[in-house]
Every structure is written in structure tokens, then in C-alpha cells.
C-alpha positions in Angstrom: 8.8 24.9 16.4 8.0 26.8 20.0 6.9 29.5 17.6 4.8 27.8 16.1 3.2 26.2 18.5 2.9 30.2 20.8 0.8 30.9 17.7 -1.8 28.8 17.4 -5.1 29.2 19.4 -5.9 26.5 22.6 -8.3 24.3 21.0 -5.8 23.9 18.1 -2.8 23.6 19.9 -4.4 20.4 21.5 -5.1 19.0 18.5 -1.8 19.4 17.1 0.6 18.3 19.9 -1.4 14.9 19.8 -0.6 13.7 16.4 3.2 15.2 16.8 3.2 13.0 20.1 2.7 9.5 18.0 4.8 11.0 14.7 7.5 11.8 17.2 6.9 8.2 18.4 6.4 6.3 15.5 9.0 8.4 13.6 12.1 8.2 15.7 15.4 9.7 14.7 12.8 12.1 12.6 13.7 15.4 11.4 11.0 18.1 12.0 11.6 21.2 10.2 9.1 24.3 9.2 8.0 24.2 6.1 5.3 26.6 4.7 4.8 27.8 8.2 3.7 24.1 9.4 5.6 21.1 10.7 6.8 18.4 8.5 9.0 15.1 9.3 11.3 13.8 7.0 14.1 10.7 7.2 15.4 10.2 3.9 11.9 12.3 2.3 8.8 14.5 3.5 6.9 12.0 5.3 4.0 13.5 6.3 2.6 17.0 7.8 0.6 18.7 10.6 -1.8 21.6 9.3 -3.5 23.8 11.5 -6.7 25.7 9.7 -5.3 28.8 11.5 -2.2 28.8 9.1 -3.2 29.8 5.5 -3.0 27.5 3.1 -3.8 29.3 -0.4 -7.8 29.4 -1.0 -8.3 26.6 0.3 -10.5 26.8 3.6 -9.0 23.9 6.5 -11.7 22.8 8.5 -9.8 21.1 10.8 -5.8 20.1 11.9 -4.6 18.5 9.0 -2.3 15.4 9.4 -0.7 14.7 5.8 1.0 12.0 4.0 3.6 13.0 1.7 3.9 9.9 0.1 -0.4 9.3 0.6 -0.6 7.5 -2.2 1.1 5.2 -1.8 -0.5 3.4 1.8 -2.7 1.2 1.8 -6.3 2.4 3.1 -9.0 0.0 2.8 -10.7 1.7 4.6 -11.0 5.2 2.5 -9.9 7.2 6.4 -7.2 9.3 4.5 -8.8 12.1 1.9 -7.9 12.3 -1.1 -9.8 15.7 -2.6 -8.4 16.4 -6.2 -5.0 15.7 -5.1 -2.8 13.3 -6.8 0.2 12.2 -4.2 -0.5 13.4 -0.7 -3.4 12.3 1.0 -4.4 13.4 5.0 -7.2 13.6 7.5 -8.4 16.5 9.2 -9.3 16.5 12.6 -11.6 18.9 14.7 -11.1 17.2 18.1 -9.0 14.9 19.6 -11.8 12.3 20.0 -11.7 12.1 15.9 -8.0 10.8 16.1 -7.8 6.7 15.6 -4.5 6.4 17.4 -4.3 2.3 16.4 -4.7 3.4 12.6 -2.7 6.8 12.1 0.3 5.1 13.6 0.4 2.5 11.1 -0.2 4.8 8.4 2.9 6.7 10.2 4.8 2.7 9.8 3.9 2.6 6.5 5.1 5.9 5.3 8.5 5.4 7.5 8.8 1.8 5.8 7.9 3.3 2.2 10.5 6.2 3.0 13.0 3.6 4.0 12.9 2.2 0.9 13.1 5.5 -1.2 16.1 6.0 0.8 17.7 2.9 -0.7 17.1 3.9 -4.6 
């Protein structure tokens, strides 16, 4: 993880570290592992990820640091906070600055994503 963080430009690193701290707070005991060269967070399965724009992703041009939810389609999102694009399962939110991060809303999504993951582990 240290190598990943060292690779990032300072402005991205700052934005990556903030949701990372929220994730580690809200998902205690989760596993943090690099996949596709970005951090993913697991319990029974992949719960979420943080994808900075400096890490290439196919032909997609990311305009900010993405906080993605692997089972995003199962999350309640009455405010349409999460972006869906043409994805069927993974939903995300892009952040270009720390001020754009709604901490309470992100926490709620993380707690709900953890609950979804816990239910999938019981099957």
C-alpha cells in the first residue's frame, strides 16, 4: 500500500487518504488489498475500492478519485448521489477535492455495503 501511495501525485494522495480513513473506520477488520493496482476492501467479498485518476483504467478517463461500491446496485440511493454510468453492478462517486466528500453519506453507504456483504457471507 505504501508503494501505491508513494506513486500518487500529492493532490490525489490527499483525496485517497480521506475516504480510506473513513473506510477503515466503518469497516473494522476488513482486508485492504491492491487489485487492478488500486486498493480494494474485502470481508466476504469485495465491498468497495478507491480508484485515483493517475491509475489507468482501460479507455476510461477518470476525472477525480473514485470511491466505488462493488455491489452498488443493491444500495439505497434515493438522492442519486452515486454515479452509475452504463455499469450494472458497480456504482461510484468521483471526488476532485476533499470538500466534495459528504462524510455522513459515505459512512451510510459503507455501513449498508457492509451489511450487504455480511448477508452474502451467510449464504
